[in-house]
VEXLO-332293 format. One record per residue (C-alpha): x, y, z. Coordinates in steps of 0.2 Angstrom, whole numbers, padded with zeros to 4 digits. Example, Ala and Ser with C-alpha at 12.3 -4.5 7.8 and 13.67 -1.06 7.14 Angstrom:
<nodes>
((0062,-0022,0039))
((0068,-0005,0036))
</nodes>
This chain:
<nodes>
((0093,0085,0301))
((0093,0099,0313))
((0075,0099,0321))
((0079,0116,0329))
((0083,0124,0312))
((0068,0118,0302))
((0054,0127,0312))
((0065,0143,0310))
((0066,0141,0291))
((0047,0138,0291))
((0045,0154,0300))
((0056,0163,0288))
((0046,0156,0273))
((0030,0161,0281))
((0036,0178,0283))
((0042,0179,0265))
((0025,0173,0259))
((0015,0185,0270))
((0025,0200,0264))
((0024,0195,0246))
((0005,0193,0248))
((0004,0210,0255))
((0014,0218,0241))
((0003,0209,0228))
((-0013,0216,0236))
((-0006,0234,0235))
((-0002,0231,0216))
((-0019,0224,0213))
((-0027,0239,0222))
((-0017,0253,0214))
((-0012,0246,0197))
((-0023,0231,0192))
((-0040,0236,0197))
((-0039,0254,0191))
((-0033,0249,0174))
((-0047,0236,0172))
((-0059,0249,0174))
((-0052,0259,0159))
((-0057,0248,0144))
((-0053,0258,0128))
((-0064,0259,0113))
((-0051,0259,0099))
((-0050,0241,0091))
((-0031,0240,0092))
((-0031,0246,0110))
((-0044,0233,0114))
((-0033,0219,0109))
((-0020,0225,0121))
((-0033,0227,0135))
((-0038,0209,0132))
((-0020,0204,0135))
((-0020,0214,0151))
((-0036,0205,0156))
((-0026,0189,0153))
((-0012,0195,0164))
((-0024,0199,0178))
((-0030,0181,0177))
((-0012,0175,0179))
((-0009,0188,0193))
((-0024,0183,0203))
((-0020,0164,0201))
((-0002,0167,0208))
((-0009,0178,0222))
((-0022,0165,0227))
((-0008,0151,0227))
((0003,0162,0238))
((-0012,0165,0250))
((-0015,0146,0251))
((0003,0142,0254))
((0003,0155,0268))
((-0012,0147,0276))
((-0004,0130,0276))
((0012,0137,0283))
((0003,0146,0297))
((-0006,0129,0301))
((0011,0120,0302))
((0019,0133,0313))
((0006,0131,0326))
((0007,0112,0326))
((0018,0103,0338))
((0024,0091,0325))
((0031,0104,0313))
((0049,0103,0309))
((0050,0090,0295))
((0054,0092,0276))
((0036,0087,0272))
((0030,0103,0279))
((0038,0113,0264))
((0024,0114,0251))
((0037,0122,0239))
((0046,0105,0237))
((0031,0094,0233))
((0022,0107,0223))
((0038,0114,0214))
((0031,0111,0197))
((0015,0121,0201))
((0026,0136,0207))
((0036,0135,0191))
((0021,0134,0180))
((0012,0149,0188))
((0027,0160,0187))
((0031,0155,0169))
((0013,0158,0163))
((0013,0175,0172))
((0030,0181,0165))
((0026,0175,0147))
((0010,0185,0147))
((0018,0200,0155))
((0032,0199,0141))
((0018,0198,0128))
((0010,0214,0135))
((0027,0223,0135))
((0030,0218,0117))
((0014,0226,0111))
((0018,0242,0121))
((0004,0239,0133))
((0012,0248,0147))
((0013,0264,0137))
((-0005,0262,0134))
((-0009,0259,0152))
((0002,0274,0158))
((-0009,0285,0147))
((-0025,0279,0153))
((-0038,0293,0156))
((-0049,0283,0168))
((-0056,0292,0183))
((-0050,0277,0194))
((-0033,0279,0187))
((-0032,0298,0190))
((-0039,0296,0208))
((-0025,0284,0213))
((-0011,0293,0203))
((-0003,0302,0218))
((-0003,0286,0229))
((0003,0276,0214))
((0018,0287,0211))
((0023,0285,0230))
((0020,0267,0228))
((0031,0265,0213))
((0046,0274,0220))
((0049,0258,0230))
((0052,0249,0214))
((0059,0261,0201))
((0068,0278,0201))
((0061,0281,0183))
((0052,0297,0180))
((0042,0288,0166))
((0026,0280,0172))
((0027,0266,0159))
((0045,0261,0165))
((0039,0262,0183))
((0024,0251,0179))
((0036,0239,0171))
((0046,0237,0186))
((0031,0236,0198))
((0023,0222,0188))
((0039,0211,0188))
((0052,0216,0201))
((0042,0210,0216))
((0039,0193,0209))
((0058,0191,0204))
((0063,0196,0221))
((0051,0184,0229))
((0059,0170,0218))
((0076,0175,0225))
((0069,0174,0242))
((0063,0156,0238))
((0081,0152,0233))
((0088,0159,0249))
((0075,0148,0259))
((0080,0132,0249))
((0098,0135,0251))
((0096,0136,0270))
((0085,0121,0270))
((0098,0111,0260))
((0111,0115,0273))
((0099,0109,0287))
((0095,0092,0280))
((0106,0076,0280))
((0115,0069,0265))
((0104,0058,0254))
((0087,0058,0246))
((0080,0073,0256))
((0095,0084,0251))
((0094,0078,0233))
((0076,0084,0232))
((0079,0101,0240))
((0094,0103,0228))
((0084,0098,0213))
((0070,0111,0217))
((0083,0124,0220))
((0091,0121,0203))
((0074,0123,0195))
((0071,0140,0203))
((0088,0145,0197))
((0083,0140,0179))
((0067,0150,0182))
((0077,0166,0186))
((0087,0164,0170))
((0071,0160,0160))
((0062,0176,0167))
((0078,0187,0163))
((0079,0180,0145))
((0060,0182,0143))
((0060,0200,0148))
((0076,0204,0138))
((0068,0197,0122))
((0052,0207,0125))
((0061,0223,0127))
((0072,0220,0111))
((0057,0215,0101))
((0047,0230,0108))
((0061,0241,0102))
((0061,0233,0085))
((0043,0236,0082))
((0045,0254,0087))
((0059,0256,0074))
((0050,0247,0060))
((0036,0256,0050))
((0018,0252,0051))
((0018,0242,0035))
((0029,0229,0043))
((0022,0230,0061))
((0004,0228,0056))
((0008,0211,0048))
((0022,0205,0058))
((0019,0211,0076))
((0010,0198,0086))
((0011,0197,0105))
((0019,0180,0106))
((0033,0183,0093))
((0051,0187,0099))
((0066,0193,0090))
((0081,0182,0092))
((0093,0190,0080))
((0095,0205,0069))
((0108,0206,0054))
((0111,0224,0060))
((0118,0218,0076))
((0126,0202,0069))
((0130,0205,0051))
((0125,0192,0038))
((0117,0194,0021))
((0107,0184,0009))
((0114,0180,-0009))
((0111,0189,-0024))
((0107,0205,-0014))
((0089,0199,-0011))
((0087,0207,0006))
((0094,0222,0016))
((0090,0215,0033))
((0087,0198,0040))
((0076,0196,0056))
((0076,0179,0065))
((0060,0177,0076))
((0056,0162,0087))
((0043,0157,0073))
((0048,0165,0057))
((0063,0170,0047))
((0060,0187,0039))
((0070,0195,0024))
((0067,0214,0021))
((0071,0222,0005))
((0065,0240,0004))
((0047,0242,0008))
((0043,0223,0005))
((0047,0207,0015))
((0047,0188,0014))
((0043,0177,0029))
((0047,0159,0031))
((0039,0148,0044))
((0053,0140,0054))
((0044,0124,0054))
((0048,0122,0036))
((0066,0130,0036))
((0081,0118,0035))
((0098,0125,0038))
((0113,0117,0030))
((0131,0122,0032))
((0137,0113,0016))
((0130,0124,0002))
((0135,0112,-0011))
((0145,0125,-0020))
((0161,0135,-0016))
((0158,0152,-0007))
((0166,0168,-0013))
((0184,0170,-0006))
((0183,0176,0012))
((0164,0172,0014))
((0157,0159,0026))
((0140,0153,0020))
((0124,0144,0026))
((0111,0137,0015))
((0093,0140,0019))
((0080,0128,0011))
((0061,0131,0011))
((0047,0122,0002))
((0048,0134,-0013))
((0065,0143,-0011))
((0083,0140,-0007))
((0095,0154,-0004))
((0112,0157,0004))
((0117,0167,0019))
((0135,0174,0019))
((0146,0183,0031))
((0164,0187,0032))
((0165,0183,0051))
((0166,0164,0054))
((0160,0167,0072))
((0145,0176,0066))
((0141,0162,0055))
((0142,0150,0069))
((0131,0160,0080))
((0118,0162,0066))
((0118,0144,0062))
((0116,0139,0081))
((0102,0151,0083))
((0093,0146,0067))
((0095,0127,0072))
((0088,0131,0090))
((0074,0142,0084))
((0068,0129,0071))
((0069,0115,0084))
((0059,0124,0097))
((0046,0130,0084))
((0044,0111,0079))
((0042,0107,0098))
((0029,0120,0099))
((0037,0127,0115))
((0053,0137,0120))
((0067,0128,0130))
((0068,0131,0149))
((0078,0141,0151))
((0077,0149,0133))
((0095,0148,0129))
((0102,0136,0142))
((0110,0119,0141))
((0094,0110,0136))
((0095,0117,0119))
((0114,0115,0116))
((0120,0101,0104))
((0102,0096,0098))
((0099,0100,0080))
((0082,0101,0072))
((0076,0085,0064))
((0077,0084,0045))
((0060,0074,0044))
((0045,0084,0049))
((0026,0084,0048))
((0017,0100,0043))
((0005,0108,0032))
((0009,0121,0018))
((0001,0130,0004))
((0011,0132,-0012))
((0010,0150,-0020))
((0024,0151,-0033))
((0024,0145,-0051))
((0026,0127,-0054))
((0015,0111,-0054))
((0010,0113,-0036))
((0004,0131,-0037))
((-0012,0133,-0027))
((-0010,0116,-0019))
((-0009,0112,-0001))
((0002,0098,0006))
((0000,0091,0023))
((0011,0077,0028))
((0029,0072,0031))
((0044,0083,0024))
((0062,0081,0021))
((0074,0095,0017))
((0060,0107,0010))
((0051,0094,0000))
((0036,0082,0003))
((0044,0065,0008))
((0035,0051,0016))
((0016,0050,0019))
((0005,0065,0015))
((-0010,0073,0007))
((-0009,0085,-0008))
((-0025,0095,-0012))
((-0028,0107,-0026))
((-0041,0120,-0028))
((-0050,0112,-0042))
((-0054,0097,-0031))
((-0039,0085,-0036))
((-0033,0076,-0021))
((-0018,0064,-0019))
((-0016,0054,-0003))
((-0001,0043,-0002))
((0018,0041,-0002))
((0030,0055,-0008))
((0049,0056,-0012))
((0059,0072,-0014))
((0043,0082,-0018))
((0035,0070,-0030))
((0022,0056,-0029))
((0032,0041,-0027))
((0025,0024,-0020))
((0007,0019,-0017))
((-0006,0033,-0018))
((-0024,0037,-0021))
((-0028,0052,-0032))
((-0046,0059,-0035))
((-0048,0069,-0051))
((-0065,0078,-0053))
((-0074,0076,-0070))
((-0078,0093,-0077))
((-0095,0089,-0085))
((-0101,0078,-0071))
((-0102,0079,-0052))
((-0091,0063,-0051))
((-0073,0059,-0048))
((-0060,0047,-0057))
((-0052,0038,-0042))
((-0034,0031,-0046))
((-0027,0019,-0033))
((-0010,0016,-0040))
((0008,0015,-0038))
((0018,0031,-0043))
((0036,0033,-0048))
((0044,0051,-0048))
((0027,0060,-0049))
((0019,0049,-0062))
((0008,0033,-0062))
((0019,0018,-0064))
((0015,0000,-0060))
((-0001,-0009,-0054))
((-0016,0001,-0050))
((-0035,0001,-0050))
((-0044,0016,-0057))
((-0063,0018,-0054))
((-0068,0031,-0067))
((-0083,0042,-0064))
((-0092,0035,-0079))
((-0094,0017,-0072))
((-0078,0011,-0080))
((-0066,0001,-0069))
((-0048,-0002,-0075))
((-0037,-0015,-0066))
((-0019,-0016,-0073))
((-0003,-0007,-0076))
((0002,0011,-0079))
((0017,0020,-0086))
((0019,0039,-0087))
((0001,0042,-0081))
((-0006,0031,-0095))
((-0012,0013,-0096))
((0002,0003,-0102))
((0006,-0016,-0102))
((-0008,-0029,-0096))
((-0024,-0023,-0089))
((-0043,-0026,-0088))
((-0056,-0013,-0092))
((-0074,-0016,-0088))
((-0089,-0006,-0091))
((-0103,-0009,-0077))
((-0116,0002,-0085))
((-0132,-0006,-0091))
((-0131,0003,-0108))
((-0116,-0005,-0116))
((-0108,-0018,-0104))
((-0091,-0024,-0109))
((-0074,-0031,-0103))
((-0057,-0030,-0111))
((-0043,-0041,-0104))
((-0027,-0038,-0113))
((-0012,-0026,-0117))
((-0012,-0007,-0118))
((0000,0005,-0125))
((0000,0024,-0122))
((-0018,0022,-0114))
((-0025,0013,-0129))
((-0029,-0006,-0132))
((-0014,-0013,-0142))
((-0007,-0030,-0144))
((-0015,-0047,-0139))
((-0032,-0045,-0130))
((-0049,-0052,-0126))
((-0065,-0041,-0128))
((-0082,-0047,-0121))
((-0096,-0038,-0128))
((-0110,-0043,-0116))
((-0123,-0034,-0126))
((-0120,-0043,-0142))
((-0115,-0059,-0134))
((-0098,-0060,-0142))
((-0080,-0062,-0137))
((-0066,-0057,-0148))
((-0049,-0065,-0145))
((-0035,-0057,-0155))
((-0024,-0042,-0159))
((-0028,-0023,-0157))
((-0020,-0007,-0162))
((-0025,0010,-0156))
((-0041,0004,-0148))
((-0046,-0005,-0164))
((-0047,-0024,-0168))
((-0032,-0024,-0180))
((-0023,-0040,-0186))
((-0028,-0058,-0183))
((-0043,-0062,-0173))
((-0056,-0075,-0167))
((-0074,-0071,-0163))
((-0085,-0083,-0153))
((-0103,-0080,-0151))
((-0116,-0085,-0138))
((-0124,-0096,-0150))
((-0109,-0107,-0153))
((-0103,-0100,-0169))
((-0084,-0096,-0171))
((-0074,-0088,-0184))
((-0057,-0082,-0187))
((-0053,-0066,-0198))
((-0041,-0053,-0201))
((-0046,-0036,-0195))
((-0040,-0018,-0201))
((-0046,-0004,-0190))
((-0061,-0014,-0183))
((-0066,-0019,-0201))
((-0065,-0037,-0207))
((-0053,-0039,-0223))
((-0048,-0054,-0233))
((-0055,-0072,-0231))
((-0058,-0081,-0215))
((-0064,-0097,-0207))
((-0082,-0099,-0201))
((-0086,-0114,-0190))
((-0104,-0118,-0189))
((-0114,-0126,-0175))
((-0118,-0142,-0186))
((-0099,-0144,-0188))
((-0099,-0137,-0206))
((-0084,-0126,-0210))
((-0084,-0111,-0222))
((-0068,-0105,-0229))
((-0070,-0088,-0238))
((-0076,-0070,-0236))
((-0092,-0066,-0226))
((-0100,-0051,-0218))
((-0102,-0047,-0200))
((-0119,-0054,-0200))
((-0111,-0070,-0206))
((-0118,-0069,-0224))
((-0107,-0078,-0237))
((-0099,-0066,-0250))
((-0090,-0071,-0266))
((-0081,-0088,-0268))
((-0078,-0100,-0254))
((-0078,-0118,-0248))
((-0091,-0125,-0237))
((-0086,-0142,-0229))
((-0102,-0150,-0223))
((-0105,-0161,-0208))
((-0110,-0175,-0219))
((-0093,-0177,-0226))
((-0093,-0168,-0242))
((-0088,-0151,-0247))
((-0094,-0138,-0259))
((-0083,-0125,-0268))
((-0088,-0110,-0278))
((-0098,-0094,-0277))
((-0111,-0098,-0264))
((-0129,-0091,-0266))
((-0128,-0093,-0286))
((-0133,-0107,-0297))
((-0120,-0118,-0304))
((-0101,-0118,-0302))
((-0101,-0129,-0287))
((-0091,-0145,-0285))
((-0090,-0159,-0273))
((-0075,-0165,-0264))
((-0070,-0173,-0248))
((-0074,-0164,-0232))
((-0060,-0156,-0222))
((-0060,-0157,-0203))
((-0060,-0141,-0194))
((-0043,-0136,-0187))
((-0040,-0129,-0169))
((-0039,-0110,-0171))
((-0026,-0098,-0165))
((-0011,-0109,-0164))
((-0001,-0101,-0178))
((-0008,-0084,-0176))
((-0006,-0081,-0158))
((0010,-0090,-0152))
((0008,-0094,-0134))
((0024,-0085,-0129))
((0018,-0069,-0136))
((0000,-0069,-0128))
((0003,-0062,-0111))
((0019,-0053,-0111))
((0012,-0038,-0102))
((0010,-0050,-0086))
((0027,-0058,-0087))
((0037,-0042,-0091))
((0031,-0035,-0074))
((0037,-0050,-0064))
((0054,-0050,-0073))
((0056,-0031,-0069))
((0053,-0036,-0051))
((0067,-0048,-0053))
((0079,-0036,-0061))
((0075,-0023,-0048))
((0083,-0035,-0035))
((0066,-0040,-0027))
((0064,-0024,-0017))
((0050,-0025,-0005))
((0044,-0008,-0008))
((0042,-0011,-0027))
((0034,-0029,-0025))
((0016,-0023,-0026))
((0020,-0011,-0040))
((0026,-0025,-0051))
((0017,-0040,-0045))
((0000,-0033,-0039))
((-0011,-0040,-0052))
((-0018,-0053,-0040))
((-0027,-0039,-0031))
((-0044,-0037,-0039))
((-0053,-0024,-0028))
((-0049,-0007,-0021))
((-0051,-0013,-0003))
((-0038,-0027,-0006))
((-0026,-0015,-0014))
((-0026,-0004,0001))
((-0025,-0019,0013))
((-0010,-0025,0003))
((0000,-0009,0006))
((-0004,-0010,0024))
((0002,-0028,0024))
((0019,-0023,0017))
((0023,-0011,0032))
((0013,-0019,0046))
((0017,-0033,0059))
((0014,-0050,0051))
((0003,-0063,0061))
((0010,-0080,0066))
((0010,-0091,0050))
((0020,-0107,0046))
((0028,-0097,0032))
((0031,-0079,0031))
((0029,-0070,0014))
((0039,-0055,0018))
((0051,-0054,0003))
((0067,-0055,0013))
((0061,-0071,0022))
((0054,-0078,0006))
((0072,-0077,-0002))
((0079,-0085,0014))
((0066,-0099,0012))
((0070,-0102,-0006))
((0088,-0106,-0002))
((0083,-0118,0012))
((0070,-0128,0001))
((0080,-0133,-0014))
((0080,-0152,-0012))
((0067,-0160,-0023))
((0058,-0168,-0007))
((0055,-0151,0001))
((0054,-0141,-0015))
((0037,-0148,-0020))
((0030,-0144,-0003))
((0037,-0126,-0003))
((0030,-0123,-0021))
((0013,-0129,-0016))
((0012,-0117,-0001))
((0019,-0103,-0011))
((0008,-0105,-0026))
((-0007,-0107,-0015))
((-0004,-0090,-0006))
((-0009,-0073,-0013))
((0006,-0065,-0004))
((0020,-0075,-0011))
((0027,-0068,-0029))
((0024,-0086,-0036))
((0006,-0086,-0031))
((0004,-0068,-0037))
((0010,-0073,-0054))
((-0001,-0088,-0054))
((-0016,-0078,-0050))
((-0012,-0065,-0064))
((-0010,-0079,-0077))
((-0026,-0088,-0072))
((-0036,-0071,-0073))
((-0031,-0070,-0091))
((-0034,-0088,-0094))
((-0052,-0087,-0088))
((-0055,-0071,-0097))
((-0051,-0080,-0113))
((-0059,-0098,-0111))
((-0073,-0096,-0098))
((-0091,-0092,-0102))
((-0092,-0088,-0121))
((-0074,-0094,-0123))
((-0079,-0112,-0119))
((-0078,-0117,-0138))
((-0070,-0133,-0143))
((-0060,-0125,-0157))
((-0050,-0116,-0144))
((-0044,-0131,-0134))
((-0027,-0132,-0141))
((-0024,-0114,-0137))
((-0029,-0116,-0119))
((-0018,-0132,-0118))
((-0003,-0124,-0124))
((-0006,-0109,-0112))
((-0007,-0120,-0097))
((0009,-0129,-0101))
((0017,-0112,-0105))
((0012,-0105,-0088))
((0020,-0120,-0079))
((0036,-0116,-0089))
((0036,-0097,-0085))
((0032,-0100,-0067))
((0046,-0112,-0065))
((0058,-0099,-0074))
((0051,-0086,-0061))
((0055,-0097,-0047))
((0073,-0099,-0054))
((0075,-0081,-0055))
((0070,-0078,-0037))
((0082,-0092,-0032))
((0096,-0083,-0041))
((0092,-0067,-0033))
((0092,-0075,-0016))
((0109,-0084,-0019))
((0117,-0068,-0026))
((0112,-0059,-0010))
((0122,-0073,0000))
((0136,-0071,-0013))
((0134,-0089,-0019))
((0132,-0094,-0038))
((0116,-0102,-0043))
((0126,-0117,-0051))
((0133,-0121,-0034))
((0116,-0124,-0026))
((0103,-0129,-0039))
((0099,-0147,-0041))
((0106,-0153,-0058))
((0090,-0164,-0061))
((0079,-0148,-0061))
((0089,-0134,-0069))
((0090,-0140,-0088))
((0077,-0153,-0089))
((0058,-0153,-0091))
((0056,-0159,-0073))
((0055,-0142,-0066))
((0039,-0137,-0076))
((0032,-0154,-0073))
((0034,-0151,-0055))
((0025,-0135,-0056))
((0011,-0141,-0068))
((0000,-0152,-0056))
((0002,-0138,-0043))
((-0005,-0124,-0054))
((-0018,-0135,-0064))
((-0032,-0133,-0051))
((-0033,-0115,-0056))
((-0035,-0119,-0074))
((-0044,-0135,-0073))
((-0063,-0130,-0074))
((-0061,-0121,-0090))
((-0048,-0133,-0098))
((-0058,-0148,-0094))
((-0074,-0140,-0101))
((-0065,-0137,-0118))
((-0059,-0156,-0118))
((-0077,-0161,-0114))
((-0083,-0151,-0129))
((-0070,-0157,-0140))
((-0074,-0175,-0137))
((-0092,-0173,-0134))
((-0098,-0184,-0149))
((-0086,-0198,-0144))
((-0091,-0198,-0126))
((-0109,-0199,-0132))
((-0106,-0215,-0141))
((-0096,-0221,-0126))
((-0110,-0218,-0114))
((-0122,-0227,-0126))
((-0110,-0242,-0126))
((-0109,-0241,-0107))
((-0128,-0241,-0105))
((-0130,-0256,-0117))
((-0116,-0266,-0107))
((-0124,-0261,-0091))
((-0138,-0273,-0095))
((-0127,-0288,-0094))
((-0125,-0297,-0077))
((-0106,-0300,-0073))
((-0104,-0318,-0080))
((-0113,-0314,-0096))
((-0103,-0298,-0099))
((-0086,-0308,-0096))
((-0092,-0320,-0109))
((-0098,-0307,-0121))
((-0081,-0299,-0120))
((-0072,-0315,-0123))
((-0063,-0315,-0106))
((-0054,-0332,-0104))
((-0064,-0342,-0091))
((-0049,-0346,-0081))
((-0048,-0328,-0077))
((-0066,-0326,-0070))
((-0066,-0323,-0052))
((-0079,-0336,-0047))
((-0070,-0341,-0031))
((-0071,-0323,-0025))
((-0090,-0322,-0027))
((-0099,-0326,-0010))
((-0117,-0329,-0015))
((-0133,-0333,-0005))
((-0144,-0348,-0008))
((-0156,-0338,-0019))
((-0143,-0331,-0030))
((-0136,-0338,-0046))
((-0119,-0333,-0053))
((-0127,-0329,-0070))
((-0137,-0315,-0062))
((-0124,-0307,-0051))
((-0120,-0289,-0056))
((-0106,-0277,-0051))
((-0098,-0290,-0040))
((-0083,-0295,-0051))
((-0067,-0286,-0050))
((-0075,-0274,-0038))
((-0058,-0267,-0031))
((-0052,-0263,-0048))
((-0068,-0254,-0053))
((-0068,-0244,-0037))
((-0050,-0239,-0040))
((-0053,-0233,-0058))
((-0068,-0223,-0052))
((-0055,-0212,-0042))
((-0049,-0205,-0059))
((-0061,-0190,-0058))
((-0056,-0186,-0040))
((-0040,-0178,-0044))
((-0034,-0165,-0057))
((-0015,-0171,-0057))
((-0011,-0180,-0073))
((0002,-0190,-0063))
((-0010,-0195,-0050))
((-0023,-0200,-0064))
((-0010,-0211,-0073))
((-0005,-0219,-0056))
((-0024,-0223,-0054))
((-0024,-0232,-0070))
((-0008,-0242,-0065))
((-0016,-0247,-0049))
((-0032,-0252,-0058))
((-0022,-0264,-0068))
((-0013,-0271,-0053))
((-0029,-0274,-0045))
((-0035,-0284,-0060))
((-0019,-0294,-0059))
((-0021,-0297,-0041))
((-0038,-0303,-0043))
((-0033,-0316,-0056))
((-0016,-0320,-0047))
((-0006,-0318,-0062))
((0003,-0306,-0074))
((-0008,-0302,-0089))
((-0003,-0301,-0107))
((-0011,-0288,-0118))
((-0023,-0300,-0125))
((-0030,-0304,-0108))
((-0029,-0287,-0100))
((-0039,-0278,-0114))
((-0055,-0287,-0111))
((-0054,-0287,-0093))
((-0050,-0268,-0093))
((-0065,-0266,-0104))
((-0076,-0275,-0091))
((-0069,-0263,-0077))
((-0072,-0248,-0087))
((-0090,-0252,-0091))
((-0093,-0255,-0073))
((-0084,-0239,-0067))
((-0096,-0229,-0078))
((-0084,-0213,-0079))
((-0092,-0199,-0087))
((-0082,-0189,-0101))
((-0069,-0203,-0101))
((-0063,-0197,-0118))
((-0060,-0180,-0112))
((-0050,-0187,-0097))
((-0039,-0198,-0108))
((-0034,-0184,-0120))
((-0032,-0172,-0106))
((-0020,-0184,-0097))
((-0011,-0187,-0113))
((-0008,-0169,-0117))
((-0002,-0164,-0100))
((0007,-0180,-0094))
((0025,-0178,-0089))
((0037,-0180,-0105))
((0047,-0193,-0095))
((0032,-0205,-0095))
((0030,-0204,-0114))
((0034,-0221,-0122))
((0035,-0229,-0104))
((0024,-0241,-0095))
((0011,-0228,-0090))
((0010,-0222,-0108))
((0006,-0240,-0113))
((-0007,-0242,-0099))
((-0015,-0225,-0105))
((-0015,-0232,-0123))
((-0023,-0248,-0117))
((-0037,-0238,-0108))
((-0040,-0227,-0124))
((-0042,-0244,-0133))
((-0055,-0249,-0121))
((-0064,-0232,-0123))
((-0064,-0234,-0142))
((-0070,-0252,-0141))
((-0085,-0247,-0130))
((-0090,-0234,-0143))
((-0091,-0247,-0156))
((-0102,-0259,-0146))
((-0120,-0259,-0153))
((-0132,-0273,-0147))
((-0147,-0278,-0158))
((-0163,-0283,-0150))
((-0163,-0301,-0154))
((-0144,-0304,-0154))
((-0133,-0305,-0139))
((-0147,-0299,-0128))
((-0146,-0303,-0109))
((-0160,-0316,-0111))
((-0152,-0325,-0126))
</nodes>
């Protein structure tokens, strides 16, 4: 660096700043201040005056900054240490310099556009008239124009542009006097930015003049609406010919914020933020024409020209104007390299009010757009209060959304939180109606369709319907809880009426099966009374017998004839009541509305964006529904298993071996985020709606049992469907991967059953308890009587062979006698059997029975034949005191693995059942076989 040259450049810069400051002072005194004293009274002229006030603010800021720079330079010139690059304030505050000049010239151009200079030139203020002679002399230095307005134009911009040129000369000198390296790079960068500033100012002023001339040529009808200070004309079809199709306009004007089509005395304007330009019009242009397609939210039209170069210019200017409008600022410079080659993004975020005819007329949409249509996330609001927030695709509601619909007669809203497909509700959703009704279920074409739950929370008539819907009405199999009457209806529906076979269960324990037609009972039916009497015939809704019928009494006899009259009755053997609903409601036809949705999910290829739409029934609250949508598109936390659908399908392929499959299924079924877990929760919700509470009636046990085993089969089939999709994505056939032991055998459902049973067990076990209540009561009486015996007396009473008595295992104190010892013999076997109630898994229960028998054999040190095993097992059962043993035994038998039927475990279960039946028959008399005898 030449030290001698730097001080000289500093002196040159100081002289430049001082001269410029002096010039600004004269402009302020002769032009700015006099005009500020002439505030007009006309409203339109006042708007221009306020713009001049803003221009003055910009001018004063620039002048103050120049003065500050001059003071710093004077201080540096007097310093002995001056002469380094750090002394040049223009380098380190270059952005501030540029910003101040840009703000000034943009405001000046706005003032020019609204013809503010012409208004200023015609000012009648006293201050302006007093300075007019001096002002004219001053203006001759800037312009030879005779027009005062043109002279003012030159005076308010020419000195500043010349000053910028002076900066560039100083920077060029400085660049020559610094060494190669970072310092020269800094100077060169600032020099280039000032060069861009010159181009920017030139373009801004040119656009302002062209725009001013346009407003001058157009009539007031257009300028009153279109003319705003910030708007600039970028292109005019009269200068560069182009026309819109179908002769819809005579002239096209492209501004920096709108595209205007003028036809006669009317015009249309299109906000550039919502204008898309497409060169591929999708249809052949007329011969010799080159076309552009313009897409807006409500209209699409074509611009055509015969000149391909004109088309290219229009397309480039449209793209750049749209891009800059979306950015909210112009390029720097306006038409420089920074804008070249960059097209406006197709996806945008903006607000727009629809005005033309159509379903969205009067609505306002705020959100994401794609090619003129709402696409992505957004909010749609109508004037009548309707409001939709959610996902859109190609202009239609598509995906998850929340829709508020006002109720006309009340100050309330219906709130739909649902999935949408091509503008209509489809898939799972929750609707909270304004009349205290809540629906949770599936929709199709804006109507409740498929499986769903409707609940009324009002105090007047609370109810709950769980079942199938068709075209917004209850149709098909469903369960109705009338909480006011204390009744539950299980059966068929049509058009919101009970129609077909049905079962009614009452709070008092009564249960009857009838055929219904449009909510009315028809034909004969079966009425099961609390005392186990059964009536077969016709009866009214208040359960009054009508006409001929048969009454089977609990005493064992039956009466047939016309009840309520004398004579005509006959006595015949009693018929035991059957389990209800098995023939009328085949298990595979009960909950088809749930299964169909999950099958559709499989047929769709398990697309993640459709997962909650098909499988969302596990969600039972609005808050959960919103969270599930957030979960689908958010970052997952750290878990042992990820339940994102892509990773689920990967894991399915990796866990096909029987050893790892059970562990995988257990985790999947236990998760509300895995499709298998979602299916399980939907099925258990339907199961509980049927058999919990009022549905806990022993005559429904067989229905419930079949439903549980059916669920295990369907869940297994759904797992196989998921596995097939996963393998197909990898290009592998299912037969190549699947374990042959599981594909076509009952082992698959048997693997699933114990994993899903906990969800059904409370209701299912209650039904078994009710079914076997009387037998269990007899069993409990037997247990109570046997518990009076000490161990040795009980072994003797049960005819257990003495060589099997475990006397050697009894460790007694000196005060104890073997004949009085109680709960000591076969203690390990007793404790083992007591574990029967600690698990719900039928396989584990059978294993407990097997281990109990092994403990008995271990205690006697030998294999036991049936004649010896049975009395010993009776002893252990009596000491284990398991409640509801009959219900346990029958539940195990009904749900046991089919592969165990006829085998050793089946034999041991039969042995346990024999012990249970034997204990029921035990009745001790006071003087016979008493403990003291």
